[in-house]
N, C-alpha and C positions, 0 to 999 in steps of 0.2 A: 572139235577143237583139239582133242588128243591126237587124232590122226594127222592134223596139220603140224602140230608140234613134233610128232614122231618123224614125219617126212622131212621137216626142216632140219632136225638133228642129224638124220641120215645123210642129207645133202651136205651139210657142213663137215661131217666126219669123212665122207668120201672125198671131198675137195681137199681135206688136210692129209689124208692117208694116201690116196691114189695119186700118181704123178699126173700133172696137167697134160692133156692132149694138145693144147695150144702151143706149148713150149717143148720142143724136142731137144733142147740144148741141155747138156749135162750141167749140174749145179756148180761144179768146180771149173767150168770153162771161163776163160778170159777172152773178152772181146778184143779183136785186133782192129785198131783204127786204120781205115783204108783211105788213102788220099789219091786224087787224080793227078797224074804226072804230066799228061799232055792236055792241051786245050784244043779240042776238035770242034770246029764250028760246023754243025750240020743242022738239018731240020729235025732230026730225030732226037729223042731224049734217051740216054742210056743211064741205067742205075749204077750206083756204086756197089761193088760186091759186099756181101756180109761175110765176115770171117771170124771164127772162134778158134782158140787153141785149148784143148783139154788134155793135159798130160802130153803124150806124143801124137795125139790125133788132131789134125787140122780139118776143120769143117768149113766149107765154102758154099756160097749160094749167090747167084746173080741171074737177073732176067734181062735178056737183050734179044728177044725174038729168035730163040734157038740158034744163036751164033755160037762159034767155038772160040774159046780163049786159051792161050797158053799160060801155064802156071810154072813159075820158076822160084825156087827157094835158094837164097845165097847165104853163106856164112858171114861172119863179121869181117872177113878179109875180101869179100866179094867173089868168092869161088862158088860156082853153082854146085849145090849138093843134092838137089832134087828137081826133077822136071816132070810135068804131066800135062794133060789137057783138061779143060773145064768146059762142059756144055752149059751154055747160058740159058737154060730152060726154066729157071726158077727153083729147081729141086736142090736139096742139100746133098753135097758130095763130101765124103770123108777120105782123108789121105793119111796113111800111117807114116809118120816121120821118125820112127824109132831108130833108124839107122843113120841119121845125119849128125848126131852128136849134140852136146849141150852148148849153151851160150846164146848170144844175140843172133837173130836171123832176119833177113829181109825177104819179104814176100812180094813178087812182081807178077801182075796179071795183065796180059796184053791181048787185045782183040779189036774188033771193029769199033767198039765204043770207046777206045782209048787205052791208055796205059795207067795202071793203078799200082800203088805200093803201100806196104804196111810193115811194121816191125814187131817181132815177138821174141820171147826168150824161152828156150827149153831148159828144163832143170834135170 
């Protein structure tokens, strides 16, 4: 009985002290709500990208059968301030946005599964 109690206490302490392996997102990250801009009628189903912003770090993930998506970040005036490519293989990719300035930004993701957008603020 003492061993069971000891093991239970160790498991609870490790769950509290050690970071969770299931969640690789930083605690201070804000979720960016992503919306589909285009309505594409196809037989396939494409997922909506997952996007987080943590400080100046943009974290993106999408799965669409290894397709390639373009990533564009625009400032509040609609000027493109960052571009890149996103592989839609389900992995998380990080983008350093430290050079684009503060304020409201629009995230645009385009690819075979459609066009998506979301808004975030850098401080």
